[in-house]
C-alpha positions in Angstrom: 115.1 120.9 85.1 111.8 119.1 85.5 113.2 115.5 85.4 112.0 114.9 81.8 114.6 113.0 79.8 115.5 114.2 76.3 117.2 110.9 75.6 117.8 107.4 77.1 120.4 104.6 76.9 119.0 101.1 76.3 122.6 99.9 76.5 125.9 101.4 77.6 127.0 102.0 74.0 123.8 103.4 72.6 121.8 106.6 73.2 118.3 107.2 71.8 116.9 110.7 71.6 113.4 111.2 72.8 111.0 112.8 70.3 110.2 116.5 70.7 106.5 115.5 70.9 107.1 113.2 73.8 109.1 115.8 75.8 106.6 118.6 75.1 103.7 116.3 76.1 105.4 115.2 79.3 106.2 118.8 80.3 102.7 119.8 79.6 101.5 117.1 82.0 103.6 118.8 84.6 102.0 122.2 83.7 105.1 123.4 81.8 104.4 124.9 78.4 107.2 124.1 75.9 105.1 124.2 72.8 106.9 127.0 71.1 110.4 128.5 71.3 109.1 131.5 73.1 107.2 129.3 75.6 110.5 127.3 76.2 112.4 130.5 77.0 109.7 131.7 79.4 109.6 128.3 81.1 113.3 128.2 81.4 113.5 131.6 82.9 110.7 130.9 85.4 112.3 127.6 86.5 115.8 129.2 86.9 114.3 132.0 89.0 112.4 129.5 91.1 115.4 127.3 91.7 117.9 130.2 92.5 115.5 131.6 95.1 114.7 128.2 96.7 116.5 127.3 100.0 115.0 123.9 100.2 113.0 121.5 97.9 109.5 120.7 99.0 110.6 117.4 100.6 113.9 116.6 102.1 115.4 113.4 103.6 117.4 112.7 106.8 118.8 109.2 106.9 119.6 107.5 110.2 122.2 104.8 110.7 124.2 105.0 107.6 127.9 104.1 107.6 129.0 106.8 107.2 125.7 108.6 107.9 124.8 110.8 104.9 124.9 114.6 105.6 121.6 116.0 106.7 119.5 118.2 104.3 120.2 121.4 106.3 124.0 120.9 105.8 123.8 123.0 102.6 122.0 125.9 104.2 123.9 129.2 104.9 125.9 129.1 108.2 124.0 130.6 111.1 120.6 129.5 109.7 118.1 128.7 112.4 116.5 125.4 111.8 113.2 124.5 113.4 111.6 121.0 113.2 108.1 120.3 114.3 107.8 116.5 114.6 104.7 114.6 113.7 104.1 114.2 117.4 104.0 117.9 117.9 107.5 118.3 119.5 109.4 121.4 118.5 113.2 121.2 118.0 115.5 124.1 117.1 119.2 124.5 116.3 121.6 126.5 114.2 123.6 125.5 111.1 127.2 125.7 112.4 129.5 128.6 111.3 132.9 127.9 109.8 135.7 127.8 112.3 137.1 131.1 111.2 133.8 132.9 111.9 133.5 131.2 115.4 136.7 133.1 116.5 134.9 136.4 116.0 132.3 135.5 118.6 134.8 135.8 121.5 135.4 139.5 120.8 131.9 140.5 120.1 130.1 142.9 122.5 127.5 141.3 124.7 124.1 141.3 123.1 125.4 142.0 119.6 124.5 140.1 116.4 127.1 137.8 115.0 126.2 135.5 112.1 122.5 136.2 112.7 122.7 135.1 116.3 122.7 137.1 119.5 125.6 136.6 121.9 124.9 135.7 125.4 125.6 138.2 128.2 125.9 135.2 130.6 128.8 133.6 128.6 131.1 136.6 128.5 130.0 137.5 124.9 130.4 133.9 123.6 127.5 132.5 121.6 125.7 129.3 122.7 124.5 127.9 119.4 122.3 124.9 119.6 123.4 121.8 117.8 121.1 119.5 115.8 119.5 116.9 118.1 118.7 113.3 117.2 115.5 113.4 115.3 112.8 110.8 115.7 111.8 108.7 112.7 108.8 110.1 110.9 107.5 112.8 108.6 108.0 116.2 110.1 107.9 119.9 109.1 111.2 121.7 108.7 111.4 125.5 108.8 114.6 127.4 108.1 115.4 131.1 108.6 118.7 132.4 107.3 120.7 135.2 108.9 119.3 137.6 106.2 115.7 136.5 107.1 115.0 134.4 104.1 112.7 131.5 105.0 111.8 128.1 103.7 109.5 125.3 104.7 109.8 121.6 103.7 108.5 118.2 104.6 111.3 116.3 106.4 111.3 112.5 106.1 113.5 110.9 108.7 114.0 107.2 107.9 116.4 104.3 108.7 119.1 104.1 106.2 118.9 100.3 105.8 116.1 97.8 106.4 117.2 94.7 108.2 117.4 91.4 106.2 115.4 88.3 106.9 116.5 86.8 110.3 117.5 83.6 108.6 117.4 81.9 105.2 113.8 81.0 104.4 111.6 79.7 101.7 107.9 80.2 100.9 105.0 79.7 98.5 104.2 81.9 95.6 100.6 81.8 94.5 97.9 83.7 92.6 95.2 83.6 95.2 92.2 83.5 92.7 93.7 80.3 91.2 93.7 78.4 94.6 90.2 77.0 94.9 89.2 74.8 97.9 86.0 72.9 98.6 84.7 75.9 100.4 85.5 78.8 98.0 82.9 80.3 95.7 84.5 79.8 92.3 87.8 81.4 93.0 90.4 81.4 95.8 89.5 83.6 98.8 91.0 84.8 102.1 89.7 81.7 103.9 91.8 79.7 101.4 94.8 82.0 102.0 94.6 81.5 105.8 94.3 77.7 105.3 97.3 77.6 102.9 99.4 79.7 105.3 98.5 77.4 108.3 99.2 74.2 106.4 102.4 75.3 104.6 103.8 76.8 107.8 103.1 73.8 109.9 103.5 70.9 107.5 106.0 72.3 105.1 107.8 74.7 107.4 107.5 77.5 104.9 108.4 81.0 106.1 106.0 83.0 103.9 103.2 83.0 101.4 103.5 85.6 98.6 100.2 86.4 96.8 99.2 88.5 93.8 98.0 92.1 94.4 94.7 91.9 96.3 93.8 95.5 95.5 90.2 96.6 94.8 89.3 95.9 91.1 87.3 98.1 88.7 83.7 96.7 88.7 82.2 95.1 85.7 80.9 97.5 83.1 77.4 97.1 81.7 78.6 96.0 78.3 81.3 93.4 79.0 83.5 91.7 81.6 85.7 93.4 84.1 89.5 93.5 83.6 90.7 90.3 85.3 94.3 91.6 85.8 95.2 92.2 89.4 97.9 94.6 88.2 95.3 97.2 86.9 93.3 97.9 90.1 90.8 100.6 90.8 92.6 101.3 94.1 95.8 100.2 95.7 94.8 101.6 99.0 92.0 99.1 99.8 91.6 95.4 99.2 89.0 93.8 97.0 86.0 92.4 98.9 85.6 89.7 96.1 88.2 87.8 98.2 86.0 87.6 101.3 85.0 84.2 102.7 81.4 85.0 103.2 80.7 82.2 105.8 83.6 83.5 108.0 81.9 86.9 108.6 80.6 86.7 112.2 77.2 88.1 111.2 76.6 85.3 108.7 75.8 82.9 111.5 73.0 85.2 112.7 71.1 85.3 109.4 67.6 83.9 110.0 64.2 83.4 108.3 64.0 84.4 104.7 67.6 85.8 104.7 69.0 82.5 105.8 67.1 80.7 103.0 68.3 83.2 100.4 71.9 82.8 101.7 71.6 79.0 101.4 70.4 79.3 97.8 73.4 81.5 97.1 75.8 79.0 98.6 74.3 76.3 96.3 74.8 78.6 93.3 78.4 79.2 94.5 79.0 75.4 94.7 77.8 75.0 91.1 80.1 77.8 90.0 83.0 76.1 91.9 82.3 72.8 90.3 82.1 74.3 86.8 85.8 75.3 87.3 87.0 72.2 89.0 85.0 69.6 87.1 83.8 71.1 83.8 86.8 73.0 82.6 85.3 76.5 82.9 87.5 79.5 83.5 87.4 81.4 86.8 84.7 84.0 86.4 85.4 86.8 88.9 82.3 88.7 87.8 80.0 85.7 88.5 81.6 85.2 91.9 81.1 88.8 92.8 77.5 88.8 91.7 76.8 86.0 94.2 78.9 87.4 97.0 77.5 91.0 96.9 74.0 89.6 97.3 75.1 87.6 100.3 76.9 90.6 101.7 73.8 92.7 101.3 71.9 90.1 103.5 74.7 90.1 106.1 74.7 93.8 106.3 71.1 93.7 107.7 72.3 91.8 110.8 73.1 94.4 113.5 76.6 94.6 114.7 77.2 93.8 118.4 78.7 96.6 120.6 82.2 95.3 120.2 82.0 94.8 116.5 80.4 98.3 116.1 83.2 99.9 118.1 85.8 98.1 115.9 84.1 99.3 112.8 84.0 102.9 114.0 87.7 102.7 114.9 88.4 101.5 111.3 86.4 104.4 109.9 88.3 106.9 112.1 91.7 105.4 111.2 91.1 105.6 107.4 89.1 108.8 107.4 88.8 110.7 104.1 90.7 108.2 102.1 88.1 105.5 102.9 85.2 107.8 102.4 86.5 108.9 98.9 87.0 105.2 97.9 83.5 104.2 99.1 82.0 107.3 97.4 83.6 106.3 94.1 82.2 102.7 94.5 78.7 104.1 95.2 78.9 106.5 92.2 80.1 103.7 90.0 77.0 101.7 90.9 74.9 104.6 89.6 76.9 106.0 86.7 79.2 103.2 85.6 82.8 102.3 86.5 84.6 104.9 84.4 84.4 108.3 86.1 85.4 110.1 82.9 81.8 109.3 81.6 80.1 110.6 84.7 78.3 114.0 84.8 81.0 116.6 84.6 80.6 118.0 88.2 81.0 114.5 89.6 84.4 114.0 87.9 85.9 116.3 90.6 85.8 114.6 94.0 86.0 118.0 95.8 83.1 119.6 93.9 79.9 120.6 95.8 78.0 118.2 93.5 80.2 115.3 94.6 79.7 116.2 98.3 75.9 116.3 97.7 76.0 112.9 95.9 78.0 111.5 98.8 75.2 112.6 101.2 72.5 111.2 99.0 74.3 107.9 98.6 75.4 107.6 102.2 73.7 104.2 102.7 75.8 102.8 99.8 78.9 104.6 100.9 78.6 103.0 104.3 78.1 99.6 102.7 81.4 99.9 100.8 83.2 101.2 103.9 81.9 98.1 105.7 83.2 95.8 102.9 86.7 97.3 103.3 86.5 96.7 107.0 85.4 93.1 106.6 88.1 92.4 104.1 90.8 94.0 106.2 89.7 91.8 109.1 90.0 88.6 107.1 93.5 89.7 105.8 94.4 90.2 109.5 93.1 86.7 110.3 95.2 85.2 107.4 98.4 86.9 108.7 97.6 85.6 112.2 97.2 82.1 110.9 100.6 82.4 109.1 102.4 83.6 112.3 100.6 81.1 114.5 101.9 78.4 112.1 105.4 79.4 112.8 106.1 81.6 109.8 108.7 84.3 110.5 107.4 86.5 107.7 103.9 85.4 106.9 102.0 87.1 104.1 103.9 88.9 101.3 101.6 91.3 99.6 102.2 92.6 96.1 102.1 96.3 95.2 101.0 96.9 91.6 103.0 99.5 89.7 99.9 101.7 89.1 96.1 102.0 89.0 93.4 101.8 86.4 92.7 105.3 84.8 89.0 104.8 85.4 89.2 103.7 89.0 88.8 105.1 92.5 92.4 106.2 93.1 92.6 108.0 89.8 89.4 109.9 90.7 90.1 110.6 94.3 93.7 111.6 93.8 93.5 113.1 90.4 95.7 116.1 91.1 98.6 113.7 91.8 98.3 111.9 88.5 99.7 113.1 85.2 96.8 113.8 82.9 97.0 112.4 79.3 99.9 110.1 80.2 100.3 106.3 80.6 103.2 104.3 82.0 105.0 101.6 80.0 108.4 100.6 78.7 110.6 101.6 75.8 111.5 99.2 73.0 113.9 96.5 74.1 115.3 93.1 72.9 112.1 91.4 74.0 109.5 93.9 72.7 110.6 95.9 69.7 107.4 98.0 69.9 107.7 98.9 73.5 104.8 98.6 76.1 101.9 100.7 77.2 100.5 99.5 80.5 97.5 101.9 80.5 98.3 103.1 84.0 98.5 106.9 84.7 101.8 107.9 86.4 102.1 110.0 89.5 103.3 113.5 89.1 106.7 113.7 90.9 106.2 117.4 91.6 102.8 117.0 93.3 104.1 114.0 95.3 107.0 116.2 96.6 104.7 119.1 97.4 102.5 116.8 99.5 105.4 115.2 101.4 104.6 112.0 99.5 101.3 111.7 101.4 99.5 109.4 98.8 102.5 107.1 98.6 102.8 106.9 102.4 99.1 106.1 102.8 99.0 103.3 100.3 102.2 101.7 101.8 100.8 101.9 105.3 97.5 100.3 104.1 99.3 97.5 102.4 101.8 96.8 105.2 99.2 96.7 108.0 98.5 93.0 107.3 101.9 91.9 105.8 105.2 90.6 106.9 106.7 91.8 103.6 105.8 93.5 100.4 106.9 92.9 96.8 107.1 96.1 94.7 106.3 95.4 91.1 108.7 97.2 88.7 110.7 98.7 91.6 112.7 100.7 89.1 109.6 103.0 89.0 110.8 104.5 92.2 113.6 106.1 90.1 112.0 106.7 86.8 109.0 105.7 84.6 108.5 105.6 80.9 105.6 108.1 80.1 103.6 107.5 76.9 101.5 110.4 75.7 97.8 109.4 75.2 97.2 108.3 71.6 100.8 107.8 70.9 102.8 104.5 70.4 104.9 103.3 73.3 108.0 104.1 71.1 107.1 107.8 71.3 107.5 108.1 75.1 110.2 109.3 77.4 111.5 108.8 80.9 110.5 111.0 83.7 112.6 111.0 86.9 111.3 110.7 90.4 113.0 111.7 93.6 114.3 108.1 94.4 115.8 109.2 97.7 112.5 110.5 99.0 110.6 107.5 97.6 113.0 105.1 99.2 112.9 107.0 102.5 109.1 106.7 102.6 109.4 103.0 101.8 112.0 102.4 104.5 110.1 104.4 107.1 106.8 102.6 106.6 108.4 99.1 106.3 110.3 99.8 109.5 107.2 100.8 111.3 105.4 97.7 110.2 108.4 95.5 110.9 108.3 94.2 107.3 110.7 93.3 104.6 110.7 94.8 101.1 111.3 92.9 97.9 111.8 94.8 94.7 110.9 93.2 91.3 114.0 94.3 89.4 113.9 92.1 86.4 114.6 93.2 82.9 116.5 96.4 81.8 117.6 98.2 84.9 119.3 101.7 85.0 122.9 101.5 86.2 123.2 102.0 89.9 119.6 101.2 90.8 120.3 97.7 92.1 123.2 98.9 94.1 121.1 101.7 95.6 118.3 99.3 96.5 120.8 96.9 98.1 122.3 99.7 100.2 118.9 100.4 101.7 118.0 96.8 102.4 115.5 96.3 99.6 115.8 92.7 98.4 116.0 92.1 94.6 114.4 89.3 92.5 116.5 86.7 90.8 114.9 84.1 88.4 117.1 81.1 87.7 116.9 81.1 83.9 118.0 84.7 83.6 121.0 84.4 85.9 124.0 84.1 83.6 127.5 85.6 83.5 126.3 88.3 81.1 129.5 90.4 81.5 131.8 87.4 80.8 131.2 83.9 79.5 127.4 84.1 79.2 127.1 80.7 80.9 124.7 79.9 83.8 125.8 81.7 87.0 127.1 79.1 89.6 125.3 79.2 92.9 128.1 80.9 94.9 128.0 83.8 92.5 124.4 84.8 93.1 123.6 87.8 95.2 122.4 87.2 98.7 120.0 90.1 99.1 117.2 88.7 96.9 114.2 86.4 96.5 115.4 83.6 94.2 112.8 81.7 92.2 112.5 79.4 89.2 109.6 81.3 87.6 106.9 84.0 88.1 103.3 84.5 87.1 104.5 86.1 83.8 106.8 83.2 82.9 106.4 79.6 81.9 106.1 77.0 84.7 109.2 75.0 85.3 107.7 71.9 83.8 106.7 73.8 80.7 110.2 75.3 80.3 111.9 71.9 80.8 109.7 70.2 78.2 109.6 73.1 75.8 105.8 73.4 76.0 106.0 77.1 76.5 107.4 77.5 72.9 104.6 75.3 71.6 102.0 77.4 73.3 103.4 80.6 71.8 103.6 79.0 68.4 99.9 77.9 68.6 98.9 81.5 69.5 101.0 83.0 66.7 103.3 84.9 69.0 106.6 83.8 67.7 108.7 86.2 65.6 111.0 83.4 64.3 110.4 79.9 63.0 109.2 77.5 65.7 112.0 75.1 65.1 114.6 77.8 65.8 112.8 79.0 69.0 112.4 75.4 70.1 116.1 74.5 69.5 117.2 77.7 71.4 115.0 77.0 74.3 116.1 73.4 74.5 119.8 74.4 74.4 119.2 76.9 77.3 117.6 74.2 79.4 120.2 71.6 78.5 123.0 74.0 79.6 121.4 74.5 83.0 120.7 70.8 83.5 124.3 70.0 82.7 125.4 72.4 85.4 123.0 70.8 87.9 124.3 67.4 87.0 128.0 68.5 87.5 127.1 69.9 90.9 125.5 66.6 91.9 122.0 68.0 92.1 120.6 65.8 89.4 121.0 62.1 90.2 121.0 59.9 87.1 121.8 62.8 84.8 118.3 63.9 83.9 115.6 62.7 81.7 113.0 62.6 84.5 110.8 65.7 84.6 110.0 65.6 88.4 113.6 65.0 89.3 114.8 67.9 87.1 112.3 70.2 88.7 113.6 69.2 92.1 117.1 69.7 90.9 116.3 73.3 89.8 115.1 74.0 93.4 118.1 72.3 95.0 120.2 74.7 93.0 118.2 77.7 94.3 118.7 76.5 97.9 122.5 76.3 97.3 122.7 80.0 96.4 123.2 82.6 99.2 119.8 84.1 98.4 118.0 84.9 101.7 114.6 84.0 100.4 113.6 81.2 98.0 110.2 81.3 96.3 108.4 78.2 95.3 105.8 78.7 92.5 102.9 76.5 93.9 101.8 75.2 90.5 105.4 73.8 90.0 104.8 71.5 92.9 102.1 69.6 91.0 103.5 69.9 87.5 101.2 72.6 86.1 102.1 73.5 82.5 100.2 76.7 82.0 101.4 80.3 82.8 98.9 82.4 84.7 99.6 85.3 82.4 101.0 85.3 78.9 102.4 88.8 78.2 101.4 90.1 74.7 98.0 88.4 74.7 94.5 89.6 75.5 91.7 87.4 74.1 94.0 84.8 72.7 94.8 83.4 76.2 92.8 83.2 79.5 95.1 85.4 81.5 94.4 85.6 85.2 91.5 83.1 85.0 93.1 79.6 85.4 92.9 77.4 88.4 96.0 75.6 89.6 96.1 72.2 87.7 98.2 69.1 87.7 100.5 67.8 84.9 97.4 66.5 82.9 95.7 69.9 83.2 93.1 68.8 85.8 92.3 71.5 88.3 93.6 70.7 91.8 91.9 71.9 95.0 93.8 73.1 98.1 92.7 69.9 99.8 94.2 67.8 97.0 97.4 69.8 96.9 97.9 69.1 100.6 97.6 65.4 100.0 99.5 65.3 96.7 102.4 62.7 96.6 104.1 64.7 93.9 103.9 67.9 96.0 105.3 66.2 99.1 108.2 64.5 97.1 109.0 68.0 95.7 108.8 69.7 99.1 111.1 67.2 100.7 113.9 69.0 98.9 113.1 72.1 101.0 112.4 70.4 104.3 115.7 68.5 104.3 117.8 71.4 103.2 116.2 73.9 105.5 116.8 71.6 108.5 120.5 71.6 107.6 120.5 75.4 107.3 118.7 75.9 110.6 121.0 73.5 112.5 124.0 75.3 111.2 122.5 78.6 112.3 121.8 77.3 115.8 125.4 76.1 116.0 126.8 79.4 114.8 124.8 81.4 117.3 124.9 79.1 120.2 126.9 80.2 123.3 130.3 78.5 124.0 130.0 75.0 125.2 126.3 74.6 124.1 125.3 71.6 122.0 122.7 71.9 119.3 119.4 70.1 120.0 
């Protein structure tokens, strides 16, 4: 009744019961007491009474454009119910739920002015009723009110959304990169938004790429006093606002107007930044986000003292007005974190509640710091906009593809500002599977599905809108989380969790609505164990999937590599991701050697190595049979090119190129299952010898250009075919 699973099926032939403790804890996080048999009986009775009396759930969905179009949410209301919709633009629309045909015949004989089916007949129509029919509703989030003939009433949020998002206009390919890893000769020790704009402009113009996909650029949790910050971009403080650590300081307009002592201090900071950059590029040091931020925040403090011009000030005020309370809450958390530390659970008790009088007083006292953090959000947003403009100006049809992390850090700004929407004492993760017998605990608090529905999914809408404002597409990490999430009670092992369902229809409707408004594509990361029907539902709504070559086999039949014509079209196809070995490492078997050195193997290294080699050999044999591997293999660079020729031969609408693959990088950016054993999220892009490579060197790399010729040649063929297919009769392709 509350969407908490009492069992789950890791495979079609196996059902695993959830523990009583997990179910009780999940229900408690939803404010349902199931701790004793009496409590269970009371909770059941209360829920049954609530559901039997409810005309409508808190949020309902009306799809537009389906074939056939799904029935509207008011179709199940009693005949004769008056429906009133107040649109988000303030327009008021009213109509009646139709009566059955048998009841309509009674209207002709009814006295004028009498009540039939809850409606008054019209004296002007000879006693016949003139019921209003449902009009076409505008897309948006509206308020629906219903009044039944017996005067019962209900109010719900109504999400009207396009049933299916359009696919990419043409087959395209693009670059996949972890932005922090892409250093240039101008960045301050880690890749920044200036580097992103440069990469987009170069790859769009020189490589004819259609997009650049980056890691989540969400605001991170600041460094605590007793250690480093969490470097993972997938455990952010906030998903609603970007991280100012990505700012290119010199590109801020006010930087050019620093003078006197401020200019000298800024020059000294740029010298320190150069030394930090060289320590990564030349001395083998890891990327140190905390050191980069320590320099940048000092420079940003100097820049803040430069008055904004009238136009810039007006733009800043528009940004403040547009983001309103959400931005003020985020900036307040940042200011309080500077004073009390980055974990709000350790703050003075009154400040743990963002709506308390003490929090309001602290906001006023810290208004100078609140304004500083608001300004950083504005500056970062402006540079994100510049990067997307650079991509589009370079001819990219899509441009930037932003990544939406599956959740937020429990100590961060979103968990504080939106605390009532998060399930207290719970963490998201994954149940045990073939790859991880102990399950996973990601340390991210899950949203409460009931509170989301009550709010009309307002927090979800806001974060999607914020992410899509500077994007041509978004990638949703663990897109299965729109349907259900594995909740792990605090202090329990991941094996002692259970699934909690979300209203996938509402979640998808919000996603489709916001993506439609932004003119953006949506890519779902649907790797791993996926509940039956999820991929089909996503495909129906135009959400692209993710297909990684090494995992695409005929699992229901022969188990052999899936030939290119059998791949799905509605996907982003890649050879690897940030969590997987690079293509060079997989082909050479170095990924097994790495895991062996770190003690991560659960079987003898020889067995793992033989299995990995057999897997690669089977794929290379297929590539050779298809004529994609001239000479039959044995040459690493040619084998990597062959893998990508194969991807281009599939019907996949988008092909992703892992940028480190273009220069033969061996190292994964993240090695799941490790913490201190491996430098996750802190490695610069490097060549086959492990030497860090700058953006400028990438652009001039002979290996990269030989690799990218595969794409340039093939995409020219595709685009010529497309022009011929769409040309008017008698036209000749140019």
